[in-house]
C-alpha positions, 0 to 999 in steps of 0.5 A: 279879766284874763280867761273871762268870756268876752260875751259875758259882762261883769259888774264891779261894786266897790264898798267901804266899811269904817269898822272893817278898816279899823280891824284891817289896820289893827291886823296890819300893825300887829303883823308889822310889830311881830315882824320887827321883833323877829328881825331884831332877834336875827340882827348880827346873824347870817340869815336871809329874809324873803317873802312878805318880809321883803315886801314890807322891809328893806334889808341891809347885810354885812360882808359875811351876809350877816343881817345889819338892820332893816328899814320899813318901806313906808310907801308900801305900808301907806298904800296898804293902809289906804286900802283898808276897809275897801272890798268889792263884789262882782256880779254877772247881772246889772244891779245896784250896789245895795242889792248886790250887797244884800244878795251876797250877805243873804248867800253868806247867811244861808251858808252859815245857817246850813252849817248850823243845821243842828239847830235849824234842821234838827239834824242832831236827831235825824230819826231816819232809817235809810239814805233816801230818807236822809237825802230827802230830809236834807233837801227839804231842810236846805230848801226851807233855809233858802226860803227863810233867808229870802224872807230875812233879806226882804224884811231887812230891805224893808227896814232900810227902805223905811228907816225903821227898827221893829221887833216884829221885822225878824223872821220868827216874829213875822211868821207868828204875826202872819199866822194870825191871818185866818179865815172864819166860817159865817152862818151862810157857809161863806168864809172871810178874814177873821179880822182886818189887817193890822198896821204891823201885818201891813208893814210885813206884807209890804216887804213881800210886795203884797198890798191890802188889795192883794190880800183881799183878792187871795182871801176871796179866792180861798173863800170860794175854794173852801165853800166849794170843798164844803159843798162837795163834802156835804154831798159825799156825806149825803151819798154815803148815808143814802147808801147805808139806807139802801143796804139796810133795806136790801 
């Protein structure tokens, strides 16, 4: 590629879509039909066609430069019809064609979501009183959209991998399902998961590379932290009560 640094490699991924091919063929056929209608209107008149008209047609003129007729260039049209449905993605890192497509689609989805920020970011009513607050809210909202899109990409990749289609594999449904995972306090002051991981939660977690063993490890870590925090809070309460008694005695 002209102007590209030699030390930077680029990887080209070629794709074909039958749906895209049908749409592009229809678009090209409609364009050619409109051109034919314009050419017929100008037959017998002194006119010169250029640009994309000459790309698709060969024009024949009379002695006075009046347009006699035009013929399609079948080799050009056939070549463009053969290219319908093909598109490419260029990446700077080596990856599979599927990963490149999902990454590109994820970026496109993020941009579309940001354009629809009235729904997702609540920007219809910002409720801010300074430019700094506006910048902060926009940054947080855009970061949230990126995280949301990452979750969407991982869930979709998992559906393609397992060849499944489930209602719980959408971002809102997955978040609702994972919110059911919670810690409960036992009689001895210890904490543990409220219930075992369900099959649905297991499928969602596997999309993020989290296994049941990982969940148990995280749960144990959280349980230790909660137990420590509770003990610290109890000690603070005891110190506070002791302080009140001393003040009364004084």
